[in-house]
C-alpha positions in Angstrom: -9.5 112.7 -1.8 -8.3 111.0 -5.1 -7.3 107.9 -3.1 -10.5 107.6 -1.0 -12.3 107.7 -4.3 -10.4 104.8 -5.6 -10.5 102.9 -2.4 -14.4 103.0 -2.4 -13.9 101.9 -6.1 -12.2 98.8 -5.2 -14.4 98.3 -2.3 -17.4 98.2 -4.6 -15.8 95.5 -7.0 -15.0 93.6 -4.1 -18.8 93.8 -3.1 -19.6 92.4 -6.6 -17.2 89.9 -6.8 -18.6 88.5 -3.3 -22.1 89.1 -4.4 -22.1 86.9 -7.6 -18.8 86.1 -8.7 -19.9 83.8 -11.8 -21.2 86.9 -13.8 -18.6 89.6 -12.4 -15.8 87.1 -14.2 -17.7 87.5 -17.5 -17.9 91.5 -17.0 -14.7 92.3 -18.9 -13.8 94.5 -21.8 -12.6 91.2 -23.7 -15.8 89.3 -23.1 -17.8 92.6 -24.5 -15.8 92.2 -27.2 -16.6 88.3 -27.9 -20.0 89.4 -27.2 -20.2 91.9 -29.9 -18.4 89.3 -32.3 -21.5 87.3 -31.0 -23.9 89.5 -31.9 -22.1 90.1 -35.6 -22.4 86.8 -36.1 -26.1 86.0 -35.1 -27.4 88.7 -37.2 -25.3 87.6 -40.3 -23.2 90.9 -40.9 -19.9 90.9 -42.6 -19.5 94.3 -41.3 -20.6 97.2 -39.5 -20.5 100.7 -38.1 -19.4 101.3 -34.4 -19.7 104.5 -32.7 -17.7 104.8 -29.1 -17.3 107.4 -26.6 -15.4 107.3 -23.6 -14.5 103.6 -22.5 -16.3 102.9 -25.8 -13.2 103.8 -27.4 -11.0 101.5 -25.8 -13.9 99.2 -26.5 -13.9 99.9 -30.0 -10.4 99.5 -30.3 -10.0 96.2 -29.0 -12.8 95.3 -31.1 -10.9 96.1 -34.1 -7.8 94.5 -33.2 -9.0 91.5 -32.7 -11.5 91.2 -35.7 -9.8 93.2 -38.3 -11.7 93.6 -41.3 -15.3 93.3 -39.5 -15.7 96.9 -39.0 -17.2 99.1 -42.1 -16.7 102.5 -40.5 -15.8 103.3 -36.8 -15.9 106.8 -34.8 -14.2 107.1 -31.4 -15.2 110.2 -29.6 -13.1 111.3 -25.9 -10.7 108.9 -26.6 -9.4 107.2 -23.5 -5.9 107.2 -22.9 -4.6 104.2 -21.0 -1.4 105.3 -20.3 -2.5 107.6 -17.8 -2.8 106.2 -14.3 -5.6 106.0 -12.1 -5.2 109.3 -10.1 -4.3 111.0 -12.7 -7.2 110.5 -14.7 -9.2 110.8 -11.7 -8.0 114.0 -11.4 -8.3 115.3 -14.7 -11.9 114.3 -14.3 -12.8 116.2 -11.1 -11.0 119.4 -12.7 -13.6 119.0 -15.8 -16.7 118.7 -13.7 -15.1 121.3 -11.2 -15.0 123.4 -14.7 -18.3 122.4 -15.6 -20.1 123.3 -12.4 -18.5 126.9 -12.2 -19.7 127.3 -16.1 -23.2 126.3 -14.8 -23.4 128.7 -11.9 -22.4 131.6 -14.5 -25.1 130.5 -16.9 -27.4 130.6 -13.9 -26.4 134.2 -13.0 -26.9 135.3 -16.6 -30.2 137.1 -16.9 -30.5 135.8 -20.7 -31.1 132.6 -19.1 -34.5 131.3 -17.3 -32.9 130.0 -14.4 -35.4 129.8 -11.7 -32.4 128.8 -9.1 -30.8 132.5 -9.8 -29.7 134.1 -6.8 -29.4 131.2 -4.8 -26.5 129.8 -3.3 -25.9 126.9 -5.9 -23.1 124.8 -3.9 -25.6 124.7 -1.0 -28.6 123.9 -3.3 -26.1 120.9 -4.8 -25.2 119.8 -1.0 -28.8 119.5 -0.3 -30.2 117.7 -3.0 -27.3 115.3 -2.4 -28.1 114.5 0.7 -31.7 114.1 -0.2 -30.8 111.4 -2.6 -27.9 109.6 -0.3 -31.0 108.7 2.1 -33.9 107.3 1.1 -33.7 108.8 -2.2 -35.5 111.7 -4.5 -38.7 110.0 -5.9 -39.3 109.8 -10.0 -42.6 109.4 -10.9 -42.3 110.6 -14.4 -39.5 108.1 -15.4 -41.7 106.1 -17.6 -38.7 104.1 -17.6 -38.8 103.1 -14.1 -41.2 105.2 -12.4 -41.2 103.3 -8.8 -37.7 103.7 -8.7 -35.9 106.6 -6.3 -33.0 108.4 -8.0 -30.0 107.9 -5.3 -26.8 110.4 -5.2 -24.9 108.8 -7.2 -27.2 108.5 -10.1 -27.8 112.0 -9.9 -24.1 113.1 -9.4 -23.6 111.3 -12.7 -26.1 112.8 -14.5 -25.2 116.2 -13.5 -21.8 115.8 -14.1 -22.9 114.4 -17.9 -24.6 117.5 -18.0 -21.7 119.7 -17.0 -19.6 118.1 -20.0 -19.2 121.1 -22.8 -21.6 121.7 -25.4 -24.2 119.8 -23.3 -27.4 121.1 -21.5 -26.8 123.4 -18.6 -30.5 124.1 -19.0 -31.4 120.2 -17.9 -29.1 120.9 -15.0 -31.3 123.6 -14.2 -34.5 121.7 -14.6 -33.0 118.7 -12.8 -31.6 120.9 -9.4 -34.8 122.7 -9.4 -37.2 120.1 -9.3 -35.4 117.8 -6.7 -34.5 120.7 -4.5 -38.0 122.4 -4.7 -40.6 119.9 -5.7 -38.4 116.3 -4.5 -38.3 115.1 -8.2 -35.9 113.4 -9.8 -37.7 112.0 -12.7 -35.7 113.6 -15.5 -32.4 112.5 -13.5 -34.0 109.5 -13.3 -34.8 109.1 -17.0 -31.6 109.7 -18.2 -29.9 107.4 -16.3 -31.5 104.4 -16.8 -31.5 105.5 -20.4 -27.9 106.5 -20.4 -26.7 103.1 -18.7 -29.9 101.0 -19.8 -30.6 100.3 -16.3 -34.2 98.8 -16.9 
């Protein structure tokens, strides 16, 4: 399964290369680091504060290495270890998401929480919602960023996985799954995805 996911990633990368090679050649950490330095220069700032999460930790580290003295303060959270192979990272991520899904199911079963999906087969609900999002997508009419764009399975899964992270909001998962399964509405998922990825 991990190799299959990596094959899909390679295929998506290849499609990007075929679709717009002139843009894709500039989609790298090195280019992004140079873009950040250009922004610093344009703002006339001698130093600035940087906050990086996940991949942003690698990006921040590269910037600080290439432009020493330009960072006033830096926070790197959830640092990515690039010494670990892709299959191991993918396996670790999948394990973390599986643990998060189990935590959500336990949260939903706890009568102290207001889970409108309590008593339902949450695995089946999740599968049905993803299938609905896969084709043709789930409407997101209350997503003020892009109200006319339906949410697809990738975006929905992305948001749900983000909600599973320790310390995050399991109640938001309940809203997303309930609204998508009962009301065919993925507005919250669409808004979170668009806000998190800058897809506006």
